[in-house]
Steps between C-alpha positions, in 0.01 A plus 500: 500500500612859441636669810337829597723561801661797331165667445372715786151627555547858625129550565306175529159670512561699183637198311203283589266775386670514163492122467130483587434765236690292249304191601179691446611577145576132452155412627349742251700341221386154611142613492550619141653165406205315655265715298690413183493135600123510552451652152749285312457173700845383393629385842723802539721457811679764701843345477512438131358835370610771752636811354873573486457811717332310783759222475787746525341685792426196715832331431696819572340564839714362789201320647315169472171534305237238427129474427287216639143437390207414721582130464845564652685446172792704377403696186788747505844538655802718424850375443613562863214284625590203279868534581403483866375143429786425264267405209457620146281798440143401426515158661290618794208591278189316610672329796329507839686704766519214749634266234758755393644596838424190707252420780706634794583842351140530379367452855678821600350714221163326474325759725635779278378324183156442649469862616609630158244279320245632747571849370734621776834678456764304692854598608722234647868449577672165517830323462541269201773274369592552137594207281870591548456431875525862612259647756313817402257735671212574262240773544187375316192686379184322377265722291158351404392533133133607510292448185144588406247462773783516759597151404856410605678372190833436675777698667827667420804402707783748561811383692792725598830353630576699819778273627769766492275750671417255776867416548578871517219558749618210712858625490378846594299362792799297619727801461258716695476237772877472522532877511232531767666227707836673459353833608301360790780279634779752445708601802506850353205731539320582174226751433338631183371850457267634234529874488592597854292228669612156612286230338691190613738403780647155559514322834865588565436873451196492729701327773792734444280809541260367765188558283228270366479496120162671509651784704770552240266487202399849400777663708723758330824315434728766649339460843689173554825698506656706775403870459860576405459286186136566406567787261783311333296184440193697387702701245682196367177304460341789307806530275499126440132513400584776251752269337805688626821318588511463878740315727364149547675389819557716806493493878227662710352492846150358535250563778295217650143529619622539859717797398836322523746534213731255327756511222382364167623454146240543226493407133222634279384445142206601285238232423146477362226469759163409344595686185630805683855604580612411852816442699617184670730557799720242674596584857780328692562557871873574525510580871729206579718575199539863605579388852760254371650769274521740795665234716741417219587867455554533876725193509695623197545838665615333822739283299643802317534682831667200665738457205589869510564489873699178462721659234550812712560279804773308319665829407459634854651184647803528275548866590466422870758221476759719333423790732533276806846392388604865474348574840684202643831662409391837643345363818783253562770761466301740718471231767874427485589865524263549794669213686837670459380854577475658842141619567650837598667536163320762279488250212310244712165679456560530127560128482181439698310721250652297216392177671150640554472602133614154392237342726236729347610381160468143624143576612424626150634184339297292745189676366610420146553137593168501681330601176696229318340251744813476709632601832326239720765386740324305771147370467326441831138477618390844616193672645390775262290671766815564701700595193242751375454652846873529574600645163231765517600586857846586367367686196221688676713666767574795273172504304263634762269658240390152384224328699538125488215248534606142576286190454697178548343154475512280806676163459671621183686223320878517499685578175840373383695815415822692523435748777744762377359499149141510622581793728628684194178415313281642776716810552484575127121470505479731803733746331290493182186572706670786687614660173142475367371693806727806536236680706428197715224243477380156602703180473326162540700186583320167487584128506278203414512126447387419146450183294554568130340269244649382174298743289654799676861385534520386136491867401813558708704185441500371859351198675156485660473458875543691826636853484549787744381836368651834597317814387654849513251773404545876496265793435753685286499645150463163327615433146360466150490172307811579298703552817350191664609286205863610542523533877724192545746582221850574630612863472141612430398780735241777503717715724713783369857438387735422787224429752476124451674202341188325372626174650288474816185345352706304245677336794163437667376322186814287468506392865131406505534303176816340636302380802242337271245769580266742327486879516209704364452874499165679482489875455297788363612854446410700809364197688807339649689177440481150644778239474391143567766233560438123516777278640481117522425386853752280680426181686751593770470731799651849484853535636583800714801694373791563733746766391866417545763753594709639216871443569816383329606145592859403425618148436775283359560250221567496127241624251493467120346817350373449143388783268556603141555869582840603629376799699258283696772243567725776628248665731357166614843367585570815698177467696560133578861557606383774734268244657796270573477247214767374263387566142556318172347671195394347167389711205224294334345156544760293316784646704301436818457129420875462431594680821255300709621169356856586602428666838175342625661384827575863597173662389229530766242694295449603136335840439371454146367761258205379295524681167836441329568480125743205481321265739186599690452463872272197460751294303787613721306391810425158349867439411623605842244269663617219274855554624384520863136423587553663842624831360335805653386762247350846554337647188542871432323696227371838393179312413259382765456156650237410242566326170843340464596555863190318625579206271857476633379520860271206431805298390665542842663841499555631854384861475447819303604863544398779266733771377563763616546373854637674804785385717249403769287287265805328351664425833187355658418288196848346482518439874162324504593273209837404643344440839215294344242715678329675211204314348477495123267757346147391431434411139315771308141444393 
């Protein structure tokens, strides 16, 4: 059979009307032929003597056409109809319908045939199987042929193959169902507006906004947005409806029914809504994404800040080391000269001033090393209540214009710390508060026990658990955000030139970080500043500090002094000789190992520099210990006890002294080691 799948019926009603009109003309022609037959009586039949025009018309139409008489016999059929049955044209003439198409198919159309022969117009749709085995949807029309006296002479059959249309309709229905399911089940909110009014909202959008769908229908679309974005969304929607190019994706804030806002991302496009132009809008709640982005930005900023401070800290540590070596020469020579000078000599006071200046320089380098996370000499459990109270008692004696308010927690947990370093931290915070209140003000000191969870400590790179909090708050001038961001940078100061080093708060930051703690600063311009420190709690009880008397202790024995700088060897040897010791010097680590191998029986103690170019203090220590596992070694460095020194102490080194050191410090340290009375320093945490 010919395939009509490529032929489309743009307007089924109009086409049927034209076909019925054509059938009417055929009926008229048949009536004329019957009249001729009645006059001539020659057995004229429709098939054999139809005109060429009618033949062309019926065969050209993309439909099935047949004529059946009142006895249910085929008297006429077009070519498409015969090809449907796969038989030669004309072979259906005179054949009964049931005989032609079979009993089962006839049962389906029998009611239509009977109604048509009863004079009724019948329209019917069914699925048939063509002789080639293909299934087709056929729309059938049965038109009765009424003769004189309203006698039904037969009926015309018109069949249109609507298979493609039905397939298209089914595909459209399935597509619409899939689309509706997609829209309804989408995690994103979707609404459709026609004009300015919302005509549809999916379940996700209703839940997102807190409305029922009926509440949203008819609402002006811009009312779902925060007032800040209503004009923008209204103008863009109007421009989009006018066909103008408008940004498709952008972020907004939306307002829920309860008045709360949330961050959203919308995507809009123009669509047809019941024949009219409308807009479909997808809405995605990006609150969590914005929160994650903000947290990421905060962490990145903290990382950049930490990296910057680490780089500056490395530089500061190197400067402090070199500066301490220089101060060692100055302070050592000053100490030697003072030992040989009569206190009544006019130069004695000048030497004392030189010694004092060198010690001030040493304090400055300690602040630098504090920032570089150094300078912790002895870690012991301490009571912060006592430490805060005592340090402020010293500081506050000359700051009567400041009113202090103290609020210390009872049963405060102990903290493992270096008391000297923590005193410097607190004094720097008090000094910062005093400078922020030149006309006087209020200072609040507070301590608390706190338990920090993982979510909080992850932002600061420390461990969760028990912490002791110290809060120092002033009512001073405060600071802006730009200043707050830089407050812990070394050499950064808001004071005028020459009035401050900019190292105080940098040292505070380094010491707190070195103790595994957290320091936060909160401030607003004109509203004061609050520093909040968190230090890990200790499991031990606080140890009360007992101050020892400062005095020079002389001794005896042979010491090996190792350093890579000649000036330090010279001044160190002079100091040690003045204390009563025999001195052997070695310039560098390799020389020290050779000397010790040859003279180990004579050497009672090795004073070993840590940073040397040919062989570092760590390797030198290991080789000396390999020669004599019982060798006593005192580390000496311009760096602090942290880092390499701590690692060497863990391997069995006997002690540590930081340059520059005084005659008193050096003498007491050596005497305690040789007498086996000085405990090893606590390992740094």
